[in-house]
C-alpha positions as CSV (number, residue, x, y, z in Angstrom):
1,M,-6.4,69.3,17.3
2,S,-9.3,67.2,15.9
3,A,-11.8,65.6,18.3
4,P,-11.8,61.8,18.7
5,Y,-14.3,59.8,16.7
6,R,-17.5,59.4,18.5
7,R,-19.8,56.4,17.8
8,E,-23.3,57.6,16.7
9,S,-25.2,54.4,17.3
10,P,-25.8,53.1,20.8
11,T,-23.1,50.7,22.2
12,R,-24.1,47.1,22.1
13,A,-24.7,45.5,25.5
14,P,-22.2,43.0,26.7
15,V,-22.9,39.4,25.9
16,S,-23.4,38.5,29.5
17,D,-26.4,41.0,29.6
18,D,-28.2,39.4,26.7
19,P,-31.6,37.8,27.5
20,K,-31.8,34.0,27.4
21,D,-33.7,34.0,24.1
22,E,-31.0,36.0,22.4
23,E,-28.3,33.7,23.8
24,F,-30.2,30.7,22.4
25,A,-30.8,32.3,19.0
26,R,-27.1,33.3,18.7
27,T,-26.0,29.8,19.5
28,Y,-28.4,28.3,17.0
29,A,-27.3,30.7,14.3
30,A,-23.6,30.0,14.9
31,G,-24.2,26.2,14.6
32,Y,-26.3,26.7,11.5
33,E,-23.6,28.9,9.9
34,E,-20.9,26.3,10.7
35,G,-23.0,23.5,9.3
36,V,-23.6,25.3,6.0
37,R,-19.9,26.2,5.7
38,S,-18.9,22.6,6.3
39,A,-21.3,21.3,3.7
40,L,-20.1,23.8,1.1
41,R,-16.5,22.9,1.8
42,E,-17.2,19.2,1.3
43,V,-19.0,19.8,-2.0
44,L,-16.2,22.1,-3.2
45,G,-13.7,19.4,-2.2
46,H,-15.5,16.7,-4.2
47,T,-15.8,19.1,-7.2
48,S,-12.1,19.9,-7.2
49,R,-11.3,16.1,-7.5
50,G,-13.0,15.9,-10.9
51,H,-16.1,14.0,-9.9
52,T,-18.9,13.8,-12.5
53,T,-22.4,15.2,-11.9
54,A,-23.8,11.7,-11.2
55,E,-21.0,11.0,-8.7
56,L,-21.6,14.3,-7.0
57,R,-25.3,13.5,-6.7
58,M,-24.5,10.1,-5.2
59,L,-22.0,11.6,-2.7
60,V,-24.5,14.3,-1.6
61,E,-27.4,11.8,-1.3
62,S,-25.2,9.5,0.8
63,R,-24.2,12.5,3.0
64,L,-27.9,13.5,3.5
65,A,-28.8,10.0,4.4
66,R,-26.3,10.0,7.3
67,L,-27.3,13.5,8.5
68,P,-30.0,12.4,11.0
69,E,-27.7,10.0,12.7
70,E,-24.9,12.5,13.0
71,T,-27.3,15.2,14.3
72,E,-28.6,12.8,17.0
73,L,-25.0,11.9,18.1
74,K,-24.2,15.6,18.3
75,R,-27.3,16.3,20.4
76,R,-26.5,13.5,22.8
77,S,-22.9,14.7,23.2
78,M,-24.1,18.2,24.0
79,L,-26.7,16.9,26.5
80,A,-24.3,14.6,28.3
81,P,-20.7,15.9,28.1
82,P,-17.9,13.4,28.9
83,R,-17.2,13.0,32.5
84,Q,-13.8,14.3,33.7
85,P,-11.4,11.6,35.0
86,A,-10.3,11.8,38.6
87,W,-6.7,12.9,39.2
88,A,-6.1,9.8,41.2
89,S,-6.7,7.5,38.3
90,L,-4.3,9.6,36.1
91,L,-1.5,9.5,38.6
92,R,-1.8,5.8,39.3
93,P,1.0,3.8,37.7
94,P,0.0,1.7,34.7
95,V,-0.8,-2.0,35.3
96,G,-1.2,-4.8,32.8
97,A,-4.6,-5.9,31.6
98,R,-6.3,-8.4,33.9
99,P,-7.4,-11.6,32.2
100,W,-11.1,-12.1,31.8
101,L,-12.4,-14.9,34.0
102,V,-15.8,-16.5,33.9
103,P,-17.6,-16.1,37.3
104,I,-17.8,-19.3,39.3
105,G,-21.0,-21.2,38.5
106,A,-21.6,-19.2,35.3
107,P,-22.1,-21.1,32.1
108,P,-19.3,-20.9,29.6
109,P,-19.7,-18.4,26.7
110,L,-21.6,-19.7,23.7
111,R,-19.4,-20.6,20.7
112,L,-20.8,-19.4,17.4
113,Q,-21.8,-22.2,15.1
114,V,-23.6,-22.6,11.8
115,T,-26.8,-24.5,12.4
116,V,-29.4,-25.9,10.1
117,G,-31.9,-23.2,9.0
118,G,-29.7,-20.5,10.5
119,S,-27.8,-17.6,9.0
120,V,-24.5,-16.2,10.3
121,L,-22.7,-12.9,9.4
122,V,-19.0,-12.5,10.2
123,R,-17.7,-8.9,10.1
124,E,-14.0,-9.0,9.2
125,E,-11.6,-7.2,6.9
126,R,-10.5,-10.5,5.2
127,P,-12.3,-13.9,5.2
128,R,-10.6,-15.7,8.0
129,R,-13.0,-16.5,10.8
130,G,-15.7,-17.1,8.2
131,V,-13.5,-19.7,6.5
132,E,-12.9,-21.4,9.8
133,L,-16.6,-21.7,10.4
134,L,-17.1,-22.9,6.9
135,R,-14.6,-25.8,7.3
136,E,-16.1,-26.7,10.6
137,A,-19.7,-26.9,9.3
138,A,-19.0,-28.2,5.8
139,T,-19.1,-31.9,6.8
140,R,-22.6,-31.5,8.4
141,F,-24.3,-30.7,5.1
142,P,-24.7,-32.8,1.9
143,R,-23.4,-30.0,-0.3
144,V,-21.7,-26.6,0.0
145,V,-22.4,-23.8,-2.4
146,L,-19.7,-21.1,-2.7
147,L,-20.4,-17.5,-3.9
148,S,-16.8,-16.3,-3.8
149,L,-14.3,-14.7,-6.1
150,H,-11.5,-16.6,-4.3
151,P,-13.2,-19.8,-3.1
152,P,-11.5,-21.3,0.0
153,D,-10.1,-24.9,0.0
154,L,-12.2,-27.5,1.7
155,P,-9.9,-30.5,2.0
156,D,-12.4,-32.6,4.0
157,L,-15.1,-32.3,1.4
158,S,-15.3,-34.4,-1.7
159,P,-15.4,-32.6,-5.1
160,G,-19.0,-33.8,-5.8
161,R,-20.3,-32.0,-2.7
162,R,-18.6,-28.7,-3.6
163,I,-20.6,-26.4,-5.9
164,L,-19.0,-23.2,-7.1
165,I,-21.3,-20.6,-8.8
166,P,-19.2,-18.1,-10.9
167,L,-19.9,-14.4,-10.2
168,T,-17.9,-13.0,-13.1
169,A,-18.3,-13.1,-16.9
170,G,-17.5,-16.4,-18.6
171,S,-14.5,-17.0,-20.8
172,D,-16.9,-17.4,-23.8
173,G,-18.2,-13.9,-23.3
174,T,-21.4,-14.7,-21.3
175,P,-22.3,-11.9,-18.9
176,P,-22.0,-12.3,-15.2
177,P,-25.1,-13.5,-13.5
178,N,-27.2,-11.0,-11.7
179,P,-28.7,-11.6,-8.2
180,G,-31.9,-12.9,-9.7
181,E,-30.1,-15.5,-11.8
182,L,-28.0,-16.4,-8.7
183,G,-31.2,-17.0,-6.8
184,G,-32.4,-19.4,-9.5
185,R,-29.2,-21.4,-9.4
186,L,-29.4,-21.6,-5.6
187,R,-32.9,-23.1,-5.5
188,E,-31.9,-26.5,-6.7
189,P,-29.0,-27.2,-4.1
190,T,-30.9,-25.6,-1.2
191,E,-34.2,-27.4,-1.9
192,A,-32.5,-30.8,-2.5
193,E,-32.7,-33.4,0.3
194,G,-30.6,-32.3,3.3
195,G,-30.3,-28.7,2.1
196,A,-27.0,-27.0,1.5
197,L,-24.5,-24.7,3.3
198,V,-24.2,-21.4,1.3
199,Y,-21.0,-19.4,1.8
200,L,-20.9,-15.8,0.6
201,D,-17.8,-13.6,0.8
202,A,-18.3,-11.4,-2.3
203,F,-21.0,-9.1,-1.0
204,E,-18.9,-6.0,-1.8
205,F,-18.4,-7.2,-5.4
206,L,-22.1,-7.9,-5.9
207,A,-23.0,-4.5,-4.5
208,T,-20.5,-2.8,-6.8
209,E,-21.7,-4.7,-9.9
210,H,-25.4,-4.8,-9.3
211,G,-26.1,-2.0,-6.8
212,L,-26.4,-2.1,-3.0
213,E,-30.3,-2.2,-2.8
214,T,-30.5,-5.2,-5.2
215,T,-27.7,-7.0,-3.3
216,L,-29.4,-6.4,0.1
217,R,-32.7,-7.8,-1.3
218,F,-30.9,-10.8,-2.6
219,V,-29.3,-11.5,0.8
220,Q,-32.6,-11.1,2.5
221,W,-34.2,-13.5,0.1
222,L,-31.3,-16.0,0.6
223,G,-31.8,-15.9,4.4
224,T,-35.5,-16.7,4.0
225,Q,-34.7,-19.5,1.5
226,V,-32.2,-21.3,3.7
227,G,-34.5,-21.0,6.7
228,S,-37.4,-22.7,4.9
229,T,-35.4,-25.4,3.2
230,G,-33.2,-26.7,6.1
231,S,-30.1,-25.1,4.6
232,A,-27.7,-22.5,6.2
233,L,-26.1,-19.3,5.2
234,L,-22.6,-18.1,6.2
235,A,-21.4,-14.7,5.0
236,S,-18.2,-12.7,5.5
237,V,-18.2,-9.0,4.9
238,D,-15.8,-6.1,5.5
239,P,-17.5,-3.5,7.7
240,R,-15.3,-0.8,6.2
241,S,-17.0,-1.1,2.8
242,L,-20.5,-0.1,4.2
243,E,-21.9,2.9,5.9
244,V,-23.3,2.5,9.4
245,R,-26.9,2.6,8.1
246,D,-26.2,0.0,5.5
247,Q,-24.4,-2.3,7.9
248,S,-27.5,-2.2,10.2
249,R,-29.7,-3.2,7.3
250,L,-27.4,-6.1,6.3
251,E,-27.2,-7.4,9.9
252,R,-31.0,-7.5,10.2
253,A,-31.0,-10.1,7.5
254,F,-29.0,-12.6,9.7
255,Q,-29.9,-14.5,12.8
256,S,-26.3,-14.3,14.3
257,V,-23.7,-11.6,13.9
258,E,-20.0,-11.9,15.0
């Protein structure tokens, strides 16, 4: 009868007996390994979908730009784990939502309005609240400038006070105006007496056609222009079309965000 196999190397100590430095190093190495594995899986997934080299470069750069924010969120979640709910709250029968009431003596909540020299950004999937604010404020300005692919109806505004600047190519083959040309066309109505109300709901289209950086700079210039000419800017944007970092950069160009 043969003898059982005997391990020649010394047996590894149990995990519980490891020094603290070894425990920290093992945890760090496991997290590093998982991060590299996840990144490679994501690149392989994009490659298998037939993306070009330029598209892959853009996707990777976008992922790298979001990495510091994701790392910070992960760090905070590890430092402060979620609190466990009490069993009493879980066993309590469900009740209907209580209506929100303003405390006695407190001023009523402020209602968002478009003011002279101000800029308002409305975050919504489709232009609805932005159109309501546009119709409420249109009569307070001598003219309204629309930067929109589907300009809303303004029944209370005479046709002479409604200025539509086309964003697409003309029927005669003229190319679509770039943000610099749009800025030139906006100078006259905003610098005229009484200023103008500028309405923009085609931010996503401009960012796709002319690039996000160029469009952000155009919006920043437009906010400064309306503030210095007694005009106003009202924009509607779908937050799903932007990364969190780009949303923050866009919001900083406006005085009010809803």
